[in-house]
C-alpha positions in Angstrom: 0.5 16.7 19.8 -0.1 17.0 16.1 -0.7 20.5 14.8 -3.8 21.1 12.6 -3.3 20.7 8.9 -2.8 24.2 7.4 -3.7 25.0 4.7 -6.6 22.7 4.3 -5.9 19.4 2.6 -6.6 19.4 -1.2 -7.5 16.3 -3.2 -5.5 15.4 -6.3 -6.9 13.1 -8.9 -5.1 9.8 -9.0 -4.8 6.8 -11.4 -5.0 3.4 -9.6 -4.6 -0.2 -10.8 -6.7 -2.9 -9.1 -7.4 -6.6 -9.6 -10.8 -8.1 -9.0 -10.6 -10.9 -6.3 -12.3 -13.5 -8.6 -10.0 -16.2 -7.3 -9.5 -14.9 -3.8 -8.8 -17.6 -1.2 -6.7 -18.3 1.8 -5.1 -21.7 0.9 -1.7 -21.1 2.5 -0.2 -18.9 5.3 2.6 -16.5 4.5 1.8 -13.9 7.1 0.3 -13.9 10.6 -3.2 -12.8 9.3 -3.7 -15.9 7.2 -5.4 -19.0 8.5 -6.5 -21.5 5.8 -8.8 -23.3 8.3 -10.9 -20.1 8.8 -12.1 -20.0 5.2 -13.3 -17.0 3.2 -16.5 -15.8 1.6 -15.3 -15.0 -1.9 -18.6 -13.3 -3.0 -18.4 -11.0 0.0 -14.7 -10.2 -0.8 -15.8 -9.3 -4.3 -18.6 -7.0 -3.0 -16.2 -5.3 -0.7 -13.6 -4.8 -3.4 -16.2 -3.4 -5.8 -17.3 -1.0 -3.1 -13.7 0.2 -2.8 -13.3 0.6 -6.6 -16.5 2.4 -6.9 -15.6 4.8 -4.1 -12.4 5.7 -5.9 -14.3 6.5 -9.0 -16.9 8.5 -7.1 -14.0 10.6 -5.7 -12.8 11.4 -9.2 -10.0 8.9 -9.6 -9.3 6.8 -12.6 -9.2 3.0 -12.0 -7.7 0.5 -14.4 -8.0 -3.2 -13.9 -5.7 -6.1 -14.5 -7.3 -9.4 -15.2 -7.1 -11.9 -12.3 -5.3 -15.2 -12.9 -6.7 -18.5 -11.6 -4.4 -20.0 -9.0 -3.1 -16.6 -7.8 -5.5 -15.8 -4.9 -3.4 -12.9 -3.6 -3.2 -11.1 -7.0 -6.0 -8.9 -5.6 -3.3 -7.1 -3.6 -2.2 -5.0 -6.6 0.0 -2.7 -4.5 2.5 -5.5 -4.3 2.7 -5.9 -8.1 5.1 -3.0 -8.9 6.3 0.5 -8.0 5.5 3.2 -10.5 7.2 6.7 -10.4 7.1 9.2 -13.2 5.9 6.5 -15.6 8.9 4.2 -14.8 7.9 0.7 -13.6 10.0 -1.2 -11.1 8.6 -4.7 -11.1 8.1 -7.0 -8.1 10.0 -10.2 -7.2 8.0 -11.9 -4.5 9.6 -13.5 -1.4 7.2 -16.5 -1.4 6.9 -19.2 -4.0 3.1 -18.9 -3.9 3.1 -15.3 -5.2 6.1 -15.5 -7.5 4.1 -15.7 -10.8 2.4 -12.3 -9.9 5.5 -10.4 -10.7 5.7 -11.3 -14.4 1.9 -11.0 -14.7 2.0 -7.4 -13.5 5.0 -6.5 -15.7 3.2 -7.9 -18.7 0.2 -5.7 -18.0 2.4 -2.6 -17.9 4.2 -3.5 -21.1 0.9 -4.1 -22.9 -0.4 -0.8 -21.5 2.4 1.0 -23.2 4.8 1.7 -20.4 8.1 2.0 -22.2 10.5 1.9 -19.2 9.9 -1.3 -17.1 12.5 -3.1 -15.0 12.4 -6.8 -14.0 14.1 -6.6 -10.6 17.2 -8.6 -9.5 16.3 -8.4 -5.8 13.3 -9.5 -3.8 10.8 -6.6 -3.4 7.0 -6.5 -3.1 6.2 -3.2 -4.9 4.3 -0.5 -3.2 3.8 -2.8 -0.3 7.3 -1.8 0.9 7.8 1.5 -0.9 5.9 4.7 -0.2 6.5 7.6 -2.6 6.6 11.3 -1.8 7.5 14.2 -4.2 11.1 14.2 -3.2 11.8 10.9 -1.5 10.7 7.3 -1.3 10.4 5.5 2.1 11.3 1.8 1.7 11.1 -1.0 4.2 13.0 -4.2 4.8 12.7 -6.9 7.5 10.2 -9.4 6.3 9.8 -9.3 2.5 11.8 -6.7 0.5 15.6 -7.0 0.5 17.6 -3.8 1.4 19.5 -4.2 -1.9 16.2 -3.6 -3.8 16.1 -0.1 -2.3 19.2 0.8 -4.2 18.0 -0.9 -7.3 14.8 1.1 -7.2 16.7 4.3 -6.5 18.8 3.9 -9.6 15.8 3.3 -11.8 13.4 5.8 -10.4 16.0 8.6 -9.9 14.6 9.5 -6.5 16.4 9.1 -3.1 15.3 6.1 -1.0 15.3 6.0 2.8 15.5 2.6 4.3 13.4 1.6 7.3 13.4 -1.6 9.4 10.2 -3.4 10.2 10.2 -5.6 13.4 6.6 -6.7 14.1 5.6 -9.7 11.8 2.0 -8.4 11.9 3.1 -5.4 9.9 5.2 -7.3 7.3 4.9 -4.6 4.7 5.5 -0.9 5.1 2.0 -0.1 3.9 0.5 -1.9 6.9 2.4 0.5 9.3 2.6 3.9 7.5 0.7 5.9 4.9 1.2 9.3 3.3 -1.1 12.2 4.0 -1.1 15.6 2.3 2.2 17.1 1.4 5.1 15.6 3.4 3.0 14.4 6.3 2.6 10.8 7.3 0.7 8.6 9.8 2.4 5.6 11.3 2.5 3.1 14.1 5.9 3.4 15.9 5.8 -0.1 17.3 6.1 -1.6 13.8 9.6 -0.1 13.4 13.1 -0.6 14.9 14.3 2.1 17.3 16.7 3.4 14.7 13.9 3.7 12.1 11.7 5.5 14.7 14.5 8.0 15.1 14.6 8.5 11.3 10.9 9.0 11.1 10.9 11.4 14.0 13.6 13.4 12.2 11.9 13.4 8.8 8.3 13.8 10.1 8.2 15.6 13.4 4.5 16.4 12.9 3.4 12.9 12.0 0.2 11.4 13.2 1.1 8.5 15.5 -1.4 5.7 15.4 -2.2 3.3 18.3 -1.7 -0.4 18.3 -5.5 -0.8 18.3 -5.8 1.0 15.0 -2.8 -0.7 13.5 -4.1 -4.1 14.5 -7.2 -3.7 12.2 -4.9 -2.5 9.3 -6.0 1.1 9.9 -2.7 2.3 8.4 -3.3 0.3 5.2 -5.1 3.4 4.0 -5.1 5.6 0.9 -5.0 9.4 0.8 -5.5 11.6 -2.2 -4.5 14.7 -0.4 -7.8 15.3 1.2 -9.9 12.1 1.2 -8.7 9.2 3.3 -10.0 5.7 2.6 -9.5 3.7 5.7 -10.6 0.5 7.5 -14.0 1.0 9.1 -12.7 -0.5 12.3 -10.0 2.1 12.8 -12.4 4.5 14.5 -10.0 6.5 16.7 -7.6 7.1 13.8 -10.5 8.2 11.6 -11.6 10.7 14.2 -8.1 12.1 14.5 -7.8 12.5 10.8 -11.1 14.4 10.7 -9.7 16.7 13.3 -6.8 17.5 10.9 -9.2 18.5 8.2 -9.4 15.3 6.2 -12.5 13.8 4.7 -12.6 10.2 5.9 -14.2 7.3 4.0 -14.5 4.1 6.2 -14.6 0.9 4.1 -15.5 -2.6 5.1 -12.7 -4.9 3.9 -12.6 -7.5 6.6 -12.9 -10.4 4.2 -9.8 -9.4 2.4 -8.1 -8.7 5.8 -8.2 -12.5 6.3 -5.2 -12.6 3.9 -3.5 -9.6 5.5 -4.7 -6.8 3.1 -6.7 -3.6 3.2 -7.5 -0.7 1.0 -3.9 0.2 0.2 -3.0 -3.4 -0.5 -5.7 -3.5 -3.2 -4.5 -0.2 -4.8 -1.4 0.3 -6.9 -0.9 4.0 -7.8 0.2 4.7 -11.3 2.3 7.9 -11.0 2.6 9.4 -14.5 5.4 11.8 -15.4 4.9 15.3 -13.9 4.2 18.0 -16.4 
C-alpha cells in the first residue's frame, strides 16, 4: 500500500530544453520499440510534440528549444543530450553510432547559452535518460546504455552522490522508461525493469514508492514528468494515472504514440535545466 501524499503536492516552476522533431524518423533499430518497416507520420509527431511543449508552458514552465539537425532523427529526445545539475552540464556520449553526433550538438547549445561549466564525458552515458536527480542524490542506471564508470564521472563533476541501479529488461533500456520522480523524495517505478539487487536498493531508499504494473510500463507510462504536483504522462497509462490522482497529483495525459515508435515519451522529450539553488 502507498500512503496518501501529505502534505499536498506543490508545483515548482521548471526550465526545460526541447527539440522539435522536424527530422523525426525510424530509419534504424537501436531499441526494441523501433521498427523501420512500420514507418512514422512526422507531421503527427510534430503536432504531438507541440502539444507537450504548449502544455508545459500552460503550467508555468519555461521551455527553451535547441535547433534540430537533419540526419539526427532521435535528437527530439532531448533528455538524452546532457545532465544539468546546479548549472553544471555533464554532456552525453552515446552508445550507438547513429546518435553519436547528438552529444557535441547539445554541448554546443549549452556553451552558446552561457553555461560556463560543461564537461565532455570520457565514458558512455545518455544524459537524463539514465540519471534521475533529487535534492540530495542522483539515481543512475547501467545495463544497456550508460556505463557504470560514467556514474562516478558525473558524481565528481556534479558534486552529488550517485546511486547505481541495474536495468535488466531491454524494453526499459533507460532509467527514465522505468522510474520517475514525484514530489519530494518519492518515486514511481516498475520493479520488473530492475535486477533483484537494485530492487532491494529501491525498497530501502523509497519504502513508500508507487509501484507500477507491467501494463503501464509497457506504454511508457513511467516516462513521465512531474513538477511536484502536475504529472505529464502517457494517455494510455490509465491505471497509473488513476493511482496518481489518488495521491493528490494533477494528471495531464498526453498523446505521444507516434514518438513512442522510437521508444520515447514525455520525459524523453524533456531535458530539465537545473539552475544553481539560491
